[in-house]
LUMZA-441537 format. One line per 4 residues: number of its first residue (from 0); for each residue x negated, y negated, z negated of C-alpha. Coordinates in steps of 0.25 Angstrom, whole numbers. Each point is the difference from the previous one (the first is absolute). Example, Ala and Ser with C-alpha at 12.3 -4.5 7.8 and 13.67 -1.06 7.14 Angstrom:
2
0 = -49 18 -31; -6 -14 2
This chain:
436
0 = -480 -465 -401; 1 -6 -15; -14 -6 2; 5 -7 12
4 = 13 -5 -6; -8 -5 -12; -6 -11 9; 13 -6 3
8 = 3 -13 -8; 8 4 -12; 7 -13 -1; 4 -9 -12
12 = 6 4 -13; 15 2 3; 6 -6 -12; 6 12 -6
16 = -1 1 -15; -9 12 -5; -5 5 -12; 14 1 -7
20 = 4 9 -11; -1 15 2; 4 13 -7; -10 8 -7
24 = -5 12 8; 6 13 -3; -10 12 -2; 0 7 13
28 = -11 10 -2; 10 12 1; 4 -5 14; -8 11 7
32 = -4 -10 11; -14 -3 -4; -8 -9 10; 10 -11 2
36 = -6 -14 -3; 7 -6 -12; 0 -14 4; 3 -11 5
40 = 15 4 2; 1 6 -14; 2 -10 -11; -10 -2 -11
44 = 0 -6 -14; 8 -12 -3; -7 -13 4; -4 -9 -12
48 = 3 -14 7; 11 -6 7; 6 6 12; -6 -5 13
52 = -11 -8 -7; -14 2 5; -8 9 -9; 12 5 -7
56 = -2 14 5; -10 10 -6; -9 7 9; 8 13 -2
60 = 13 -6 4; -6 -6 13; -12 10 3; -1 -4 14
64 = 3 -15 1; -11 -10 -1; 4 -10 -12; -1 -14 5
68 = -3 3 14; 9 -4 11; 4 9 12; -11 -1 11
72 = -11 -4 -9; -3 14 -6; -13 8 4; 1 9 12
76 = 1 12 -10; 12 -6 -6; 7 -3 13; -3 14 4
80 = 6 6 -12; 12 -9 2; 2 6 14; -2 14 -5
84 = 11 -2 -10; 9 -7 10; -1 11 10; -1 11 -11
88 = -12 7 7; 1 12 -10; 13 4 7; -7 1 14
92 = -4 14 -2; 14 4 1; 1 -4 14; -9 8 9
96 = 7 13 -4; 12 -5 7; -6 1 14; -8 12 -3
100 = 12 8 -5; 8 -5 12; -12 5 9; 1 14 -6
104 = 15 0 1; -1 -1 15; -11 11 1; -11 -9 4
108 = -14 -3 -5; -2 -14 -5; -6 -9 12; -1 -14 5
112 = 15 -2 -1; 0 5 -14; -11 -10 -3; 8 -11 6
116 = 12 3 -8; -8 1 -13; -5 -14 3; 14 -5 4
120 = 6 6 -13; -11 -7 -9; 2 -13 6; 15 0 -1
124 = 0 6 -14; -9 -12 -4; 9 -10 7; 11 6 -8
128 = -7 -2 -13; -4 -15 3; 14 -3 5; 6 7 -13
132 = -8 -10 -9; 4 -12 9; 15 4 -1; -1 3 -15
136 = -8 -12 -4; 11 -7 -8; 4 13 -7; -15 3 -3
140 = -2 -13 -6; 9 4 -11; -2 15 -1; -14 1 5
144 = -7 -13 -2; -14 7 2; 3 4 15; -9 -8 9
148 = 10 -9 6; 7 -5 -13; -14 -1 -7; -4 -9 11
152 = -12 8 5; 7 2 14; 9 -10 6; 14 4 6
156 = -4 -5 14; -13 9 0; 8 12 -5; 11 -2 11
160 = -11 -2 11; -7 12 -4; 13 8 1; 2 -5 14
164 = -15 2 5; 0 15 -6; 14 3 7; -6 -5 13
168 = -12 8 -2; 8 13 -3; 8 -2 13; -12 -2 8
172 = -7 13 -5; 13 8 2; 0 -5 14; -13 7 3
176 = 7 13 -3; 11 -3 11; 13 -6 1; 8 11 -7
180 = -9 -2 -12; 1 -15 1; 16 1 0; -1 8 -13
184 = -10 -10 -6; 10 -11 4; 11 6 -7; -9 2 -12
188 = -4 -14 -1; 14 -5 2; 4 9 -12; -11 -5 -9
192 = 3 -15 3; 15 3 -2; -2 7 -13; -9 -11 -6
196 = 8 -12 5; 14 5 -4; 3 15 -2; -9 2 -12
200 = 10 -6 -10; 12 7 7; 5 14 -2; -7 3 14
204 = -14 -3 -6; -4 15 -3; 6 5 13; -8 -11 8
208 = -13 4 -7; 3 15 2; 2 -3 15; -13 -8 1
212 = -8 12 -6; 7 10 10; -3 -9 12; -14 -1 -5
216 = -2 15 1; 8 1 13; -10 -11 5; -11 9 -2
220 = 7 12 7; 4 -9 12; -14 -6 1; -7 14 -1
224 = 9 7 10; 0 -12 10; -15 -1 -1; -2 15 3
228 = 10 -1 12; -6 -1 14; -2 -14 5; 3 -6 -14
232 = -7 -13 -3; 2 -14 -4; 12 -8 6; -9 -8 9
236 = -13 7 1; -8 -2 -12; -4 -15 2; 4 -10 -11
240 = 8 -8 10; 7 13 4; 3 4 -14; 6 -14 -3
244 = 9 1 12; 4 14 -4; 3 -4 -14; 9 -11 6
248 = 7 8 10; 3 12 -9; 4 -9 -12; 10 -6 10
252 = 6 13 4; -1 6 -14; 15 2 -1; -1 10 11
256 = -8 12 -4; -10 4 10; 3 13 7; -8 11 -7
260 = -1 -7 -14; 10 8 -7; -4 13 7; -14 -2 -5
264 = 3 -3 -14; 12 10 -2; -9 11 -6; -4 -9 -11
268 = 14 -4 -4; 1 10 -12; -13 -5 -6; 4 -14 2
272 = 13 2 -7; -7 7 -12; -10 -12 -1; 11 -10 2
276 = 8 7 -12; -12 -1 -9; -2 -15 4; 15 -3 -3
280 = -2 5 -14; -13 -8 -3; 7 -12 5; 12 2 -9
284 = -8 1 -12; -8 -12 4; 12 -9 -1; -1 1 -15
288 = -15 -1 -2; 0 -14 -4; 11 1 -11; 1 15 -2
292 = 12 5 -7; 5 11 10; 0 15 -5; 9 6 10
296 = -8 -5 13; -13 7 -4; 7 13 -4; 8 0 13
300 = -13 -3 8; -7 11 -8; 11 10 5; -2 -5 14
304 = -15 2 -1; 2 15 -4; 10 2 11; -10 -6 10
308 = -11 10 -5; 10 11 2; 3 -4 14; -15 -1 3
312 = -2 14 -5; 13 5 7; -4 -5 14; -12 7 4
316 = -6 0 14; -4 13 8; -14 3 0; 0 -1 16
320 = -1 -15 -2; -14 2 -5; -4 9 12; 5 -10 11
324 = -3 -14 -5; 2 -6 14; 15 5 1; 10 -11 -3
328 = 13 6 -7; 12 -2 9; 14 -2 -6; 10 11 3
332 = -9 11 -3; 1 15 -3; 9 7 -9; -2 -2 -15
336 = -5 -15 3; 8 -12 -2; 2 -12 9; -14 -5 -2
340 = -7 13 3; -4 2 -14; 3 11 -10; 13 -2 -7
344 = -2 -6 -14; 6 11 -8; -8 11 6; -12 -2 -9
348 = -15 0 4; -5 10 10; -10 11 -3; -5 8 -12
352 = 0 -5 -14; -15 -1 1; 0 -7 14; -11 -12 -1
356 = 9 -9 7; 12 3 -9; -8 -2 -12; -5 -13 5
360 = 14 -5 2; 4 4 -14; -12 -6 -6; 2 -13 7
364 = 14 0 -3; -3 2 -15; -10 -12 1; 12 -8 5
368 = 9 4 -12; -11 -2 -10; -3 -14 5; 14 -5 1
372 = 7 8 -10; -6 -4 -14; 1 -15 2; 14 1 4
376 = 4 8 -12; -7 -9 -10; 7 -12 7; 13 7 -3
380 = -3 2 -14; -6 -14 -2; 5 -9 11; -9 -12 -4
384 = -6 -8 11; -15 6 -1; 5 14 1; 10 -3 11
388 = -12 -7 7; -8 13 -2; 11 8 6; 0 -8 12
392 = -15 1 1; 1 15 -2; 10 1 12; -9 -8 9
396 = -12 9 -3; 9 12 1; 2 -3 15; -15 5 3
400 = 2 14 -5; 14 0 7; -6 -4 13; -11 11 -2
404 = 11 10 -3; 8 -4 13; -12 1 8; -4 14 -5
408 = 14 5 1; -1 -4 15; -12 9 2; -11 -10 -2
412 = -8 3 -13; -12 -8 5; 9 -12 1; 6 3 -14
416 = -14 1 -6; -4 -13 7; 13 -8 -6; -3 6 -14
420 = -14 -6 1; 6 -14 -1; 5 3 -14; -13 -3 -8
424 = -2 -13 8; 14 -4 -3; -1 4 -15; -14 -8 -1
428 = 6 -13 7; 13 1 -8; -8 -2 -13; -5 -14 5
432 = 13 -5 8; 14 3 -5; 8 9 10; 13 -8 -4
């Protein structure tokens, strides 16, 4: 995806001043968030020349910008690097677990519908990244002059075009999983665009991002359940022309939910709410990552993270789910179950203390706390921009063990292990491309 986008024309330098004065880097070795790339979004040493003058910045303060090289004239590797930074490809590994956790929540093995949902989620996530930098290009010119757009390595038009193409691709992939999945994906795309274009700088910003993550998990649940239903398929029969027609028709009727959409995804709603609450906290912290200065927000999010871990450990799933992987839980349910056919959160994990599934859920939840907790604590103790950015990066990476814990809690240990397999890949790529 990034290689294809790197072939797009990057455009001309946009005229923003870059290479301005920057603060000294605070030592963040105690952040506990190793594996996050340090630059280009984190300021380096003060430049020796005049602001905006070519060649004034040292290689350390602009490690990924090509001095004296206009946008669109870099090597293919430089253009690929610019697109990787714009799309924040190191954060991509936090996306597939949404659909996989959603599939586990409805008691299905991942199938073709799940694969379509993962593809749609990846495209819509990257569309949001490109649109985010396009919308923030003026602000980044002051706070983050090394980002691809203000540094001139990618033009605003190219970033906006990529966002549009990726959104269309995401909706087309969702259409292959059926109209209910496309309806959910349309709501997800609308939320992403509304957040980037307007809601981001309002009090509703964190809630919008939380809704987007929750919808992403519900997309996986809906696509998996719909794909396993008899007669399920693409809106128009699988051909490209049929899919395009299906996208158009369903997008037009997106305001009216397709019958069965909510029914198919209801069992996944508790997991979606947990993931959405975590996303709300990460987004709240990210609003201070450029200037820092917030102590209360990281502390509040740390408390929320602990509460979410307790909720995961308190909301176990009966082992019968593992014996009948083809049975979709239905709302209403039996005594001792809540509206969504699941164990009530306060009842605790089922089974003996040595039950393997119970131990797996505890271990995955511990990994979630270990990934998100220490960076938040360090950001609260020293609310500098570098440590705040580390806390955001830790929160993004913590989504992977959280997704794995939710899948295992739903009775899908194999899915939980598969999701955790993304951790080494995410950590390796985060050393090369910043998560924030």
